[in-house]
C-alpha distance (Angstrom), angle and dihedral (degrees) to the residues before:
residue distance angle dihedral
M1 . . .
P2 3.75 . .
E3 3.83 119.6 .
H4 3.80 92.2 -116.3
A5 3.83 93.4 59.0
S6 3.87 113.6 126.0
A7 3.87 122.0 -111.1
L8 3.86 85.9 -113.3
D9 3.77 92.1 56.2
R10 3.71 90.8 49.5
A11 3.82 92.4 48.6
S12 3.78 91.0 49.8
A13 3.60 93.9 50.3
A14 3.71 93.3 45.6
G15 3.90 91.3 51.9
S16 3.75 97.0 47.3
A17 3.78 90.3 99.3
A18 3.79 91.1 85.9
D19 3.74 94.3 -105.6
P20 3.79 107.8 174.3
A21 3.79 93.6 -148.1
T22 3.74 90.9 60.9
E23 3.92 98.5 41.6
P24 3.84 111.7 94.6
R25 3.88 114.9 -109.0
Q26 3.87 90.6 -135.1
S27 3.77 135.7 13.9
V28 3.70 130.4 -137.5
V29 3.63 118.3 -115.4
K30 3.87 114.4 -160.3
S31 3.75 118.7 -162.4
A32 3.81 123.9 -159.4
G33 3.74 112.4 -110.6
A34 3.86 92.5 11.0
R35 3.80 118.4 123.8
R36 3.85 94.3 -143.2
A37 3.77 135.5 35.2
R38 3.75 118.5 -121.9
L39 3.74 127.5 -132.4
T40 3.81 121.7 -136.2
P41 3.89 114.0 -123.8
A42 3.70 115.8 -86.3
P43 3.71 117.2 -111.9
N44 3.78 116.8 -87.6
T45 3.82 94.8 17.3
D46 3.80 132.8 124.8
T47 3.87 110.2 -126.4
S48 3.82 95.7 -172.6
P49 3.80 114.5 114.3
E50 3.72 96.2 -134.1
P51 3.73 118.9 92.9
P52 3.89 113.6 -100.6
A53 3.87 116.9 -87.5
R54 3.70 112.4 -101.4
E55 3.73 116.9 -110.0
E56 3.83 118.7 -118.0
G57 3.66 113.8 -78.9
G58 3.87 92.8 17.5
Q59 3.87 110.2 155.5
T60 3.73 128.1 -160.2
T61 3.86 124.4 -148.2
G62 3.85 91.4 -116.8
D63 3.75 138.8 13.9
G64 3.77 95.4 -125.0
S65 3.84 96.6 -108.8
S66 3.91 97.4 68.4
T67 3.70 114.4 112.7
S68 3.75 128.3 -150.5
A69 3.84 126.6 -138.1
N70 3.90 93.5 -95.2
D71 3.85 96.4 47.0
A72 3.76 95.1 85.5
R73 3.73 95.7 54.0
L74 3.77 91.8 43.2
R75 3.82 87.8 54.3
Q76 3.79 96.3 50.8
D77 3.84 97.9 42.1
K78 3.84 113.7 99.9
P79 3.70 124.5 -150.1
P80 3.83 115.1 -111.6
H81 3.73 92.8 -107.5
W82 3.81 96.6 62.9
């Protein structure tokens, strides 16, 4: 490489050996007329908007209907504008 090559050129030439550490996780997709660019999904990720399915035997810390000691007071307090 010539002496006047930029650091970016040197880095791209050095990483051309398909080194996974130098490859980007995601790429940027630019759309004509769009205000923002879009990232492609990262490898090994779920792109669905739903929460992931719970594995068998998965437990939560509460059942959703349990109340704490402070819940009763919070429910009976009225805001000042009522």
